[in-house]
C-alpha positions, 0 to 999 in steps of 0.5 A: 500500500502506498503512503498516500493516495492522490484524489482526482475528482469525477465531479470537478473539471479534469482540465487542471494539472493537479489532484484535488486532494491527497489522503495519507495512510497512517502510521506515516512520517510527515515532512513539512518544509520551510518555503524554498527560496531562490538562494544559492549556497552563498545566500544570494538571490539567483535569476534576479527579475526572472520568474522561471529562473527563480522557480528552477532554483526554488525547486532545486532547493526544495528537492535538496531539503526533502532529500535531507529529510529522507523524502523526494518530490514524489512523496509530496502531498501538497505544495503552495507556490508563491509568486511576487506578482499580480500578473497572471503570466508570471504565476503561469511561468512559475507554475510551469517550472514547478509542474515540470519538476513534479513530473507525473506526480500531480500533488494538490497545490495552491498558486498565489500572487503575493505583494512581496516575499522575504528576500531582496529581489525574490519572486518565487517561493514554494513550500511542501508537505511530504508523507512517508511510511513510518519506518 
């Protein structure tokens, strides 16, 4: 049995590229990540002004944080994607990178345009929840 099941609704539109919900089976180990930011190892914001470039670094950093907690992107049951923009095309640019990195694993997600993020020149942030079988 898998640690969790992604739920795709038969009553809601199928024209979305994510599952509508995730159900975790217990006992399980749950990993909550901090928001992954577009920072390099020196703490500098990368790809200044480039939403897609920052989203790529964010997903690299998220994958690293998950790996260090014993999980991977395929264990993610939910993400929240923050983009410091009110322009829908910026949100879509970030989302396309996130979805590409998640591959066939279409965990539920929320995509938000926000006024500002915490680091100078930061445009994108992603946090996640992952579920693993209790070992």
